[in-house]
C-alpha positions, -999 to 999 in steps of 0.1 A, spaced: -331 368 -74 -300 396 -71 -300 415 -103 -265 434 -110 -256 456 -135 -221 448 -155 -194 471 -150 -166 480 -169 -128 478 -159 -129 515 -152 -162 507 -131 -188 524 -156 -220 508 -160 -236 509 -198 -269 496 -187 -272 521 -162 -259 551 -185 -286 540 -211 -312 538 -183 -305 574 -172 -307 587 -208 -344 575 -214 -377 593 -210 -390 590 -174 -419 567 -184 -398 545 -196 -371 543 -171 -400 539 -144 -414 509 -165 -381 491 -169 -373 500 -130 -406 484 -120 -401 451 -142 -364 446 -125 -381 451 -91 -402 423 -98 -377 402 -109 -357 410 -76 -390 399 -55 -403 373 -77 -379 358 -99 -382 350 -138 -418 342 -129 -427 378 -124 -454 393 -139 -445 421 -163 -413 398 -174 -407 387 -210 -379 372 -220 -362 348 -249 -332 334 -254 -305 346 -277 -277 323 -280 -265 297 -253 -266 314 -216 -274 350 -235 -310 362 -228 -330 393 -234 -354 410 -214 -382 430 -235 -397 457 -220 -419 476 -249 -392 485 -272 -363 484 -249 -342 452 -248 -320 445 -221 -294 413 -226 -286 394 -196 -270 364 -182 -279 342 -153 -253 331 -128 -250 307 -101 -264 321 -66 -294 334 -83 -278 364 -98 -289 381 -127 -263 402 -144 -277 428 -171 -250 434 -199 -261 455 -222 -295 478 -235 -306 489 -264 -338 504 -282 -352 480 -307 -358 492 -342 -359 465 -367 -373 429 -366 -343 410 -351 -314 418 -327 -285 436 -345 -255 414 -346 -235 443 -333 -258 445 -301 -255 409 -297 -217 405 -301 -213 432 -274 -237 412 -248 -216 382 -259 -183 399 -252 -195 414 -212 -209 381 -209 -175 363 -214 -161 386 -188 -185 380 -163 -184 343 -163 -145 341 -160 
């Protein structure tokens, strides 16, 4: 599976920015999960996910959450990332991911 990062019209990647701001150990854990997905797909070990709404899904890696969408051609686009602080995903985070998903799917 090919894993891609969402890019804004200006070329910035919010997910990449988020990952760069994490402590080294957390970043390494997320990198390992992404690499596992690239090699083995969604059946890969270490992968925990859940459907959020429609085609929007969430990767769960310890307290980090990464929203993604699957596209044709075996592509996964990582849309938005945040650190979980409560029981449910905040509406603001979901809305950001949904907005980016609609851009990617156009």
